[in-house]
N, C-alpha and C positions, 0 to 999 in steps of 0.2 A: 022264406028267406027274402030279405029286402035286396034291392039293387046294390046298395052300398056294401052289404055283407058278402054278396056274390062277388063283387069286384075285389074286395079285400081278400077273400079266399083265393081268387085267381092270382092276385098279385103275390101272395105268400107262396103259392105253388110255383110260380115262375121264378121267384127268388130262390126257392129251394132247388130248382133244377138248374139255376145259374144262367138263365137267359132273360133278356129284357123284353123281347117280343117273340111270340110263337105263332106261327100261322095255323090255320084251322086243321089241316091234315095232320100236322105234328101234334096238336093238342088232342085230336081224336085218337091218335095212335097210342096214347097212354092208357086207353081203355077205362077200367074202373078205378084207376089210381087218381083220377082227377077229382077235385073237390066239388065242382059244379058241372053238370053235363052241358055240352056245347049248345044243345037245342034250347035249354032253359035260358042261357045267356043271350042267344040270338033272339029268342022270343021277347025277352025283357028290353033289349036294346035295339033290335031291328036288324043288325048285321054284325058280322065279326069285326069289321073295321070300327064300328061305333063302340063295341065292347073294348077294343084296344085303346081307343082314344079316351074313353071314360076312365079306364084303368090308369093311363098316363097322367090324367088330370087329378084324379082323386087319391090314388095310391101308387105313386111311381115306384118302379122296381129299382132297388139299389143293389146292383151286382158288384161284388168285390172284384177289383182288377187284380189278377194274379200276374205278377211279374215273373217272367221266365228267366231263370238264371242262365246267363251265357257262359258256357264253359269253354275257355280257350284251350285248344289243343296245343301242346308245346310243339314248337317248330321241329321238324325232323332234323336230327343231327347229321351233319355232313360226314359222310364216310371218307376216311382217308384213302386216297388212291395210291396203290403201290406202284412205284415206278421202278421197273427192273432195268437195270443196265445190262445190256447184252454186249459182251465183248466179242467182237468179230475178229477172229484171228486167222 
């Protein structure tokens, strides 16, 4: 596998996971689900930071921005206060 194909596979994997950058322990935590083993990437590029910088230059990750819907809670209704007139006789 060439360097370019390894970076493309890594970029696709990160886009699938919905992250732009993943640190090495997080990448390793995915186990056998990763497209390219971390040691192969580090062997080809020298370090994990060089892997990430090459990925940003060659195949940047486009993560869709999900807008959270803001649900406004209706203001609590004011309770009518009972006023009792006590006639003192």
